[in-house]
C-alpha positions, 0 to 999 in steps of 0.5 A: 509144596503145601496143599489144602483140599476143600470139598464143598468149596463153593458153599458157606464153610468151604468158601470160607476155608478157601479164603482162610487157607489161601495165604497159608498154603501154596495151593488150595484145591476146591471140589464142588459140583453145585449140587446145592442148586439141585437140592434147593433150586436155581436161587440156591446155586453157589456158582456165583461164589465159585466165580468170585473165588477164582477171581480173587485167589490166584492159588485156588484151583477148583474141580467140578466133581461129584464127591460120590465119584471115587475115580474122579476124586482119586485123580486129585489125590494121586496128583498131589499126594503127600503135598496135601497137608489138610483135607477139609470136608464140608460138602454135604446134603444139609437139609432134614426135609430134603433128605426125606425126599431122597434118602439114598441120595442123602446117604450116598452124599453124606456117608459114602462121600465122606468115606471116599475122602477118608480112604483117599486121604489114608492111601495118598496122604495119611499124615494130612490133617482131616477136618470134617464138618458134622452137625449137632443133629447127630444128637437127634432129639435127645436135647428135647428131653433135657429139663427145659423151661418154656419162657416167653420167647425161648426155651431154656435148660433148667438152671439146676442142670450141668448143661445150663452154664456152658451148653451141651458137651460131647458126652451127650449120647447119640443113641436112642433118639430120632435123628431125621434121615439127614441126621442119621447119614451125618452120624454115619459119616461122623462115626466113620471119621472118628474110626479112621482116626482111632483105627488107622491113627490118622489126625481126624477131627469132627466139628459138630456145628449148629447154625453157621452163617456168613455173607457167602451163604446161598440161603434157601427155605430148607437150609441157611436160616439166617441168610434166608431170613435176611432175604425175606426181610429185604424182599418183603417175602413172608417168612414161615416158622416151623414148629415149637412156637418159634421159641427155639434157641440158636447160636449163629456162628460166623463162618470165619470163626468156625474155620479158624477152629480148623486152623487151630487144630491144624497147628496142634493136631491130635491122632485118634478121632477127636470130636468137638462141639462148636457152639457159642453157648446159650447166650445168643438167642433168636426167635426162629425156626430150628431145634434147641442148640446150645452147644458148649464152646470147647475149651480143651487145650 
């Protein structure tokens, strides 16, 4: 039997993973306790998405567990064991501003929760592929110190810089920068995923994304930029731009494209803690809130 485990299965990338792998696996097991409603309010609840997935996919089994609860997670891994072929860990506290309100909650979800999944994978299904959805925020504010040119509606990396053509690659340092509390907790998780790959020889992969979007996003002001922007446009609600004169550049990547990257890695996995920046390059330009994101589309074979 082939089984996929998906954490954060009610969310944007998690639910896309459920849909994507439903016809590739015998069973897709979802783990999500709708903590997004706690972070951002009832309007950000993902319960509607859980209900939709259950109705649509007969081989989908959801569990309402907190990813900080090791014992509950262990019951799942013990039950399915080596039948688990892939673990897709998308669950997280995703907001900079919210993390500053409750740093301990943020860290225990993002860092400790990730460690729980890594250790349970190592103990119960060590041959499984482990996918972690990280973030470009692991680079902190380092991109702001690149030679940037301010144009009328955006900032652009100087044409003379190696990153101009294809964007920031994985060699940019994550050190000596300010990450935000959220960014720091994701760094901790990111590095731990790499370490389990290198130290234990597991097939772990870190995918550092930026703006991810799709129709199943429960957008809120503090997270889910494009979804929330569309909500404001439809409801004629004022949309507030925070910082940098609104000239930030973002490349919005559809959730299906992001999950398809997971699938490609699953087909040809590598051991040793792979790291991939997942971005569409500096060619999708929008005037909006956020930071400079021009991550390189990884072309390693």
